[in-house]
GUBA-669716 format. One line per field, with one value per residue (C-alpha): x, y, z; residue in one letter; residue number from 1. Coordinates in Angstrom, 2 decimals, padded with zeros to 5 digits. Layout:
px (X; ...)
py (Y; ...)
pz (Z; ...)
code (A; ...)
pos (NUM; ...)
//
This chain:
px (000.00; 001.27; 000.93; 002.18; -001.17; -003.19; -004.57; -003.80; -007.18; -006.87; -003.35; -004.51; -007.43; -005.07; -002.60; -005.34; -006.71; -003.27; -002.66; -005.88; -004.96; -001.50; -002.87; -005.68; -003.48; -000.94; -003.71; -005.28; -001.98; -001.36; -004.72; -005.23; -005.32; -008.15; -010.27; -012.96; -011.35; -008.43; -010.05; -008.05; -007.99; -008.69; -008.15; -007.13; -008.03; -009.64; -009.98; -012.41; -011.96; -015.65; -015.20; -012.71; -014.34; -011.02; -010.71; -007.41; -007.54; -005.51; -005.03; -005.63; -009.33; -009.04; -006.58; -008.83; -011.49; -009.12; -007.87; -004.18; -002.44; -002.43; -006.20; -006.80; -007.22; -004.91; -007.81; -010.53; -013.94; -016.50; -018.34; -015.52; -016.69; -020.40; -020.98; -019.81; -022.29; -024.88; -028.20; -029.97; -027.43; -026.93; -029.70; -029.17; -025.45; -026.03; -028.75; -026.53; -023.80; -026.25; -027.59; -024.10; -022.98; -026.00; -025.53; -028.50; -026.33; -023.21; -021.43; -021.47; -021.51; -022.74; -022.26; -022.54; -021.69; -019.38; -018.68; -015.20; -013.61; -014.41; -018.10; -018.04; -019.56; -017.36; -018.71; -017.31; -017.97; -017.40; -017.22; -016.43; -016.92; -016.73; -013.61; -013.92; -016.85; -017.25; -018.63; -022.02; -021.71; -020.98; -018.70; -015.12; -013.32; -014.14; -011.90; -012.82; -011.81; -013.03; -013.00; -013.32; -015.98; -016.60; -015.41; -017.59; -020.64; -020.00; -019.90; -023.17; -024.74; -023.73; -025.07; -028.39; -028.70; -027.95; -030.59; -033.14; -032.28; -032.62; -035.91; -037.26; -036.10; -037.89; -041.08; -040.79; -040.26; -043.35; -045.39; -044.17; -045.25; -048.64; -049.14; -048.14; -050.56; -053.50; -052.73; -052.66; -055.52; -058.46; -057.47; -056.31; -059.54; -061.45; -059.44; -060.03; -063.76; -064.15; -062.04; -064.24; -067.37; -065.87; -064.91; -068.48; -069.96; -067.66; -068.66; -072.25; -071.41; -069.32; -066.09; -062.80; -060.32; -057.64; -059.88; -060.63; -056.92; -056.18; -058.96; -057.57; -054.10; -055.47; -057.42; -054.54; -051.89; -053.89; -054.64; -050.95; -050.02; -052.23; -050.91; -047.28; -047.85; -049.58; -046.70; -044.17; -046.09; -046.43; -042.80; -041.52; -043.75; -042.72; -038.99; -039.51; -041.55; -039.29; -038.26; -041.74; -043.44; -046.12; -049.73; -053.06; -055.03; -058.66; -057.97; -061.37; -061.23; -057.59; -058.28; -061.45; -059.63; -057.01; -059.62; -061.27; -058.09; -058.53; -062.26; -061.89; -059.45; -061.68; -064.72; -062.71; -062.03; -065.40; -063.69; -065.64; -064.14; -064.67; -063.25; -063.36; -062.10; -063.97; -065.44; -063.33; -060.17; -057.16; -053.58; -050.37; -048.11; -046.31; -049.24; -047.18; -045.20; -048.24; -050.15; -047.34; -047.18; -050.94; -051.26; -048.50; -049.71; -053.32; -052.24; -050.46; -053.45; -055.69; -053.07; -052.71; -056.40; -058.44; -061.67; -064.51; -061.94; -061.98; -060.15; -060.18; -058.79; -058.98; -057.47; -056.94; -054.43; -052.61; -052.08; -053.45; -054.20; -054.48; -055.56; -056.49; -057.52; -055.35; -052.63; -050.30; -046.57; -044.22; -041.39; -038.77; -040.83; -041.44; -037.71; -037.11; -040.12; -038.25; -035.02; -033.86; -033.22; -036.96; -037.99; -041.07; -044.18; -047.56; -050.91; -053.76; -055.17; -051.70; -051.33; -047.90; -046.29; -046.19; -045.24; -041.98; -040.98; -041.47; -037.78; -038.19; -041.48; -039.70; -036.96; -039.54; -041.39; -038.16; -037.37; -040.89; -040.62; -043.55; -042.97; -044.28; -044.92; -046.07; -047.48; -048.64; -049.68; -049.77; -053.36; -054.74; -053.67; -051.48; -051.80; -049.81; -049.57; -048.44; -047.74; -048.73)
py (000.00; 003.49; 005.37; 008.61; 009.01; 008.75; 011.74; 012.25; 010.84; 007.88; 007.15; 007.35; 005.00; 002.52; 002.59; 002.10; -000.86; -002.42; -001.93; -003.75; -006.59; -006.97; -006.85; -009.33; -011.59; -011.89; -012.63; -015.24; -017.00; -017.26; -018.90; -020.63; -024.08; -022.96; -021.62; -023.77; -023.18; -025.61; -028.31; -030.64; -030.09; -026.35; -024.00; -021.10; -018.46; -015.13; -011.91; -009.05; -005.53; -004.58; -000.84; -000.47; -003.25; -004.87; -008.65; -010.47; -014.08; -017.01; -016.38; -020.07; -019.32; -016.85; -018.91; -021.97; -019.88; -019.33; -015.84; -014.96; -012.94; -009.77; -010.03; -009.78; -006.15; -004.76; -004.02; -006.58; -005.85; -008.53; -007.63; -009.09; -012.53; -011.97; -010.69; -014.11; -016.07; -018.28; -016.37; -019.12; -018.90; -015.13; -014.09; -017.13; -016.31; -012.61; -013.20; -015.67; -013.04; -010.31; -012.53; -013.01; -009.40; -008.21; -010.84; -012.98; -016.08; -017.42; -018.25; -017.47; -020.81; -021.54; -023.68; -021.88; -021.97; -019.35; -018.73; -019.45; -017.34; -019.96; -020.03; -023.24; -023.32; -024.18; -025.26; -023.78; -024.33; -021.03; -020.47; -017.29; -015.41; -011.83; -011.62; -007.96; -005.60; -002.02; -001.18; -000.89; -004.39; -003.29; -005.68; -004.56; -007.67; -011.19; -014.23; -017.36; -020.33; -021.60; -025.09; -026.17; -028.92; -029.12; -032.72; -033.78; -032.12; -033.77; -037.17; -036.34; -035.35; -038.67; -040.54; -038.71; -039.49; -043.14; -043.20; -041.64; -044.22; -047.10; -045.68; -045.58; -049.16; -050.26; -048.53; -050.26; -053.57; -053.02; -052.15; -055.33; -057.39; -055.66; -056.44; -060.07; -060.34; -058.88; -061.09; -064.17; -063.23; -063.84; -067.31; -068.39; -067.19; -069.17; -072.28; -071.72; -071.22; -074.35; -076.36; -075.17; -076.24; -079.65; -080.05; -079.19; -081.62; -084.44; -083.98; -084.99; -087.64; -090.76; -089.97; -091.69; -090.77; -090.06; -087.51; -085.87; -085.64; -084.06; -081.50; -080.65; -080.19; -077.98; -075.85; -075.44; -074.82; -072.08; -070.43; -070.50; -069.01; -065.98; -065.50; -065.75; -063.07; -060.78; -061.25; -060.26; -057.08; -056.10; -056.95; -054.81; -051.91; -052.16; -052.11; -049.11; -047.21; -047.78; -044.14; -042.80; -040.86; -042.75; -042.04; -042.07; -045.26; -046.13; -049.35; -050.97; -050.54; -051.62; -054.88; -055.82; -055.24; -057.80; -060.21; -060.31; -061.86; -064.83; -065.30; -068.72; -070.07; -068.92; -070.58; -073.70; -074.22; -072.83; -070.37; -067.94; -064.49; -061.29; -057.82; -055.65; -052.29; -049.08; -047.19; -044.36; -045.70; -044.06; -045.28; -043.80; -046.35; -047.34; -048.94; -051.32; -052.74; -053.04; -054.85; -057.40; -058.01; -058.42; -060.66; -062.96; -063.19; -063.68; -066.31; -068.24; -067.92; -069.47; -072.06; -073.34; -073.10; -076.27; -076.85; -074.73; -072.67; -069.01; -065.87; -062.53; -059.18; -056.28; -052.86; -051.64; -049.44; -048.66; -052.40; -054.38; -057.95; -061.01; -064.06; -067.64; -070.74; -073.04; -075.55; -072.96; -073.19; -074.27; -072.15; -073.63; -072.72; -069.20; -068.60; -069.57; -067.71; -064.75; -066.60; -068.22; -071.52; -072.20; -075.13; -074.86; -076.62; -077.60; -076.31; -078.27; -078.98; -079.78; -076.22; -075.35; -072.03; -069.36; -066.18; -064.22; -065.57; -064.11; -063.22; -060.78; -059.51; -058.73; -056.92; -054.68; -054.01; -053.00; -050.52; -049.10; -048.84; -051.24; -053.50; -057.07; -059.46; -063.07; -065.29; -068.85; -072.01; -075.48; -076.55; -073.18; -070.84; -067.82; -064.06; -061.43; -057.82; -055.03; -051.71; -048.90)
pz (000.00; -000.89; 002.42; 000.82; -000.92; 002.29; 004.14; 007.79; 008.87; 006.51; 007.75; 011.37; 010.63; 008.93; 011.82; 014.43; 012.50; 012.17; 015.89; 016.64; 014.31; 015.85; 019.39; 018.73; 016.63; 019.45; 021.96; 019.67; 019.04; 022.80; 023.51; 020.16; 021.73; 024.01; 021.14; 019.55; 016.15; 016.19; 014.04; 011.86; 008.10; 008.39; 005.51; 007.69; 010.23; 009.47; 011.45; 010.90; 012.21; 012.26; 012.78; 009.94; 007.88; 007.11; 006.84; 007.17; 006.02; 004.84; 001.12; 000.41; 000.60; -002.27; -004.31; -003.88; -005.62; -008.53; -007.70; -007.84; -005.13; -007.22; -007.70; -003.96; -002.78; -000.10; 002.20; 001.84; 003.36; 004.13; 000.89; -001.20; -000.09; 000.52; -003.02; -004.25; -002.10; -003.76; -003.97; -002.04; 000.81; 001.02; 003.41; 005.65; 006.02; 006.60; 009.18; 011.00; 011.21; 012.28; 015.05; 016.43; 016.03; 018.01; 020.73; 019.71; 019.28; 020.96; 017.70; 014.01; 012.19; 008.66; 005.58; 002.26; -001.42; -002.86; -006.53; -007.83; -010.53; -013.20; -012.21; -010.15; -006.69; -003.71; -000.33; 002.90; 006.58; 008.37; 012.11; 014.01; 017.24; 018.48; 020.64; 021.61; 022.18; 023.36; 026.78; 025.09; 023.63; 020.06; 018.14; 017.56; 016.43; 015.20; 014.84; 012.95; 010.87; 007.53; 005.97; 002.37; 002.47; -001.28; -001.56; 001.38; -000.16; -003.52; -001.77; 000.02; -003.29; -004.85; -001.84; -002.03; -005.72; -004.99; -002.23; -004.61; -007.27; -004.79; -003.55; -007.09; -007.65; -004.47; -005.59; -008.95; -007.19; -005.07; -008.17; -009.87; -006.85; -006.88; -010.58; -009.99; -007.08; -008.99; -011.99; -009.74; -007.43; -009.76; -011.04; -007.57; -005.97; -008.61; -007.77; -004.05; -004.64; -006.73; -004.31; -001.46; -003.35; -004.02; -000.37; 000.73; -001.80; -000.73; 002.88; 001.93; -000.65; -000.75; -002.59; -003.08; -000.32; -002.90; -004.63; -001.28; -000.55; -003.92; -003.44; 000.01; -001.47; -004.25; -001.77; 000.67; -002.01; -003.75; -000.38; 000.52; -002.87; -002.28; 001.25; 000.12; -002.54; -000.05; 002.34; -000.34; -001.11; 002.55; 003.32; 000.45; 001.45; 005.10; 004.27; 002.01; 004.61; 007.62; 007.65; 006.93; 009.71; 011.57; 010.78; 012.63; 011.91; 012.60; 014.50; 013.92; 010.14; 010.13; 012.03; 010.12; 006.83; 007.89; 009.21; 005.79; 004.40; 006.77; 006.27; 004.57; 007.16; 010.04; 008.46; 007.70; 011.41; 012.48; 014.83; 017.00; 016.87; 018.86; 018.23; 021.35; 020.14; 021.08; 018.14; 016.67; 018.31; 016.69; 017.02; 015.62; 013.93; 010.74; 008.87; 006.70; 009.63; 011.90; 009.12; 008.68; 012.45; 012.93; 009.84; 011.04; 014.64; 013.54; 011.00; 013.75; 016.09; 013.43; 012.51; 016.07; 017.04; 017.33; 015.43; 016.93; 018.82; 019.87; 018.72; 020.51; 019.40; 021.84; 022.52; 026.06; 027.79; 024.51; 023.95; 021.01; 022.12; 019.87; 021.85; 020.98; 022.91; 020.85; 021.60; 023.18; 023.77; 026.51; 027.95; 025.61; 022.54; 023.87; 024.31; 020.67; 019.28; 017.75; 016.99; 013.78; 015.58; 015.89; 013.71; 011.49; 012.76; 011.28; 012.46; 014.02; 010.53; 009.20; 007.82; 006.54; 007.41; 004.73; 006.61; 006.59; 009.99; 013.45; 013.71; 010.81; 012.25; 015.53; 013.64; 011.92; 015.18; 016.91; 014.15; 014.42; 018.24; 018.77; 021.78; 021.65; 024.53; 024.15; 026.89; 026.34; 028.18; 026.59; 025.76; 026.90; 024.12; 023.39; 023.94; 022.02; 023.25; 020.92; 022.67; 020.31)
code (X; X; X; X; X; X; X; X; X; X; X; X; X; X; X; X; X; X; X; X; X; X; X; X; X; X; X; X; X; X; X; X; X; X; X; X; X; X; X; X; X; X; X; X; X; X; X; X; X; X; X; X; X; X; X; X; X; X; X; X; X; X; X; X; X; X; X; X; X; X; X; X; X; X; X; X; X; X; X; X; X; X; X; X; X; X; X; X; X; X; X; X; X; X; X; X; X; X; X; X; X; X; X; X; X; X; X; X; X; X; X; X; X; X; X; X; X; X; X; X; X; X; X; X; X; X; X; X; X; X; X; X; X; X; X; X; X; X; X; X; X; X; X; X; X; X; X; X; X; X; X; X; X; X; X; X; X; X; X; X; X; X; X; X; X; X; X; X; X; X; X; X; X; X; X; X; X; X; X; X; X; X; X; X; X; X; X; X; X; X; X; X; X; X; X; X; X; X; X; X; X; X; X; X; X; X; X; X; X; X; X; X; X; X; X; X; X; X; X; X; X; X; X; X; X; X; X; X; X; X; X; X; X; X; X; X; X; X; X; X; X; X; X; X; X; X; X; X; X; X; X; X; X; X; X; X; X; X; X; X; X; X; X; X; X; X; X; X; X; X; X; X; X; X; X; X; X; X; X; X; X; X; X; X; X; X; X; X; X; X; X; X; X; X; X; X; X; X; X; X; X; X; X; X; X; X; X; X; X; X; X; X; X; X; X; X; X; X; X; X; X; X; X; X; X; X; X; X; X; X; X; X; X; X; X; X; X; X; X; X; X; X; X; X; X; X; X; X; X; X; X; X; X; X; X; X; X; X; X; X; X; X; X; X; X; X; X; X; X; X; X; X; X; X; X; X; X; X; X; X; X; X; X; X; X; X; X; X)
pos (1; 2; 3; 4; 5; 6; 7; 8; 9; 10; 11; 12; 13; 14; 15; 16; 17; 18; 19; 20; 21; 22; 23; 24; 25; 26; 27; 28; 29; 30; 31; 32; 33; 34; 35; 36; 37; 38; 39; 40; 41; 42; 43; 44; 45; 46; 47; 48; 49; 50; 51; 52; 53; 54; 55; 56; 57; 58; 59; 60; 61; 62; 63; 64; 65; 66; 67; 68; 69; 70; 71; 72; 73; 74; 75; 76; 77; 78; 79; 80; 81; 82; 83; 84; 85; 86; 87; 88; 89; 90; 91; 92; 93; 94; 95; 96; 97; 98; 99; 100; 101; 102; 103; 104; 105; 106; 107; 108; 109; 110; 111; 112; 113; 114; 115; 116; 117; 118; 119; 120; 121; 122; 123; 124; 125; 126; 127; 128; 129; 130; 131; 132; 133; 134; 135; 136; 137; 138; 139; 140; 141; 142; 143; 144; 145; 146; 147; 148; 149; 150; 151; 152; 153; 154; 155; 156; 157; 158; 159; 160; 161; 162; 163; 164; 165; 166; 167; 168; 169; 170; 171; 172; 173; 174; 175; 176; 177; 178; 179; 180; 181; 182; 183; 184; 185; 186; 187; 188; 189; 190; 191; 192; 193; 194; 195; 196; 197; 198; 199; 200; 201; 202; 203; 204; 205; 206; 207; 208; 209; 210; 211; 212; 213; 214; 215; 216; 217; 218; 219; 220; 221; 222; 223; 224; 225; 226; 227; 228; 229; 230; 231; 232; 233; 234; 235; 236; 237; 238; 239; 240; 241; 242; 243; 244; 245; 246; 247; 248; 249; 250; 251; 252; 253; 254; 255; 256; 257; 258; 259; 260; 261; 262; 263; 264; 265; 266; 267; 268; 269; 270; 271; 272; 273; 274; 275; 276; 277; 278; 279; 280; 281; 282; 283; 284; 285; 286; 287; 288; 289; 290; 291; 292; 293; 294; 295; 296; 297; 298; 299; 300; 301; 302; 303; 304; 305; 306; 307; 308; 309; 310; 311; 312; 313; 314; 315; 316; 317; 318; 319; 320; 321; 322; 323; 324; 325; 326; 327; 328; 329; 330; 331; 332; 333; 334; 335; 336; 337; 338; 339; 340; 341; 342; 343; 344; 345; 346; 347; 348; 349; 350; 351; 352; 353; 354; 355; 356; 357; 358; 359; 360; 361; 362; 363; 364; 365; 366; 367; 368; 369; 370; 371; 372; 373; 374; 375; 376; 377; 378; 379; 380; 381; 382; 383; 384; 385; 386; 387; 388)
//
């Protein structure tokens, strides 16, 4: 700087500012280890004389933006940087600084994009603090540190794009399952219907035992096929919606909708069912996960119920109860209930399992913060409690 061209007042202003910088710089260097600025991988410190509006900074910040040393003014004000801020970040950054300057926040800390000389946008993490104020609380001096986080942001952007792509693939997968289910549902329901008619007819007429057995196999296999497909759809939806906010559900409608899926199995065993849920009961839960859990527990209750047995579904004290009077379980079976070591078993009518497994159900419930408790007594039945 050519001091010979400065007026007396300008020279005095410059000297006072330099004195402040030297004084503060020496103080900051002495206590640098105690400051909250000594982070690893930093690009450099900066200091701002607020009253003179002069910023001293590590020139790497400017050269990283593509500017040479001779393109950096001798006295840089804060505007030299703020005018290069991304339009979407400008007001946020300025308000953050205003809040700190006027003592409305303990620290100035922001992430922003700043335009490089070639037009590219660089990302910076900036953190600063007023280190000296007047007796009236007006800011005199700020010290801070700035980091180039462009590479980190680029990685985050790639990750977000990958997540979006995977999400779209999962939605496509769910749609494919739905199409498969609807394409299979009509012919399978026809097979189930005809098989049911044949079973009813054979109960009132003398028929060959082999024919009866084949009809039973046809009926059970087609029923299992529909249930397997439904399970795939619900499983895919539940995995996709794990991070989705919970929603308010009308519990009566929700339960009766699931019960309709088991209408044939309930009639087959001539089970007596009761639903004791107060009208207009609302619960907040992840619908896809709760549906999978209720379907699997209800399926097991039907599977292990005896002919002419009882089913009970109730809601009390924020707990959804699914209870049967079936064959029940002993302590050893209970301990293995949600573990992979549990061996598959057949129901009271020789039904074969077709669910996704209680271990996976428990995993989903844990992620949805739904607690489950199972109590059971051999020959007296099982009770499941879901805490919603």
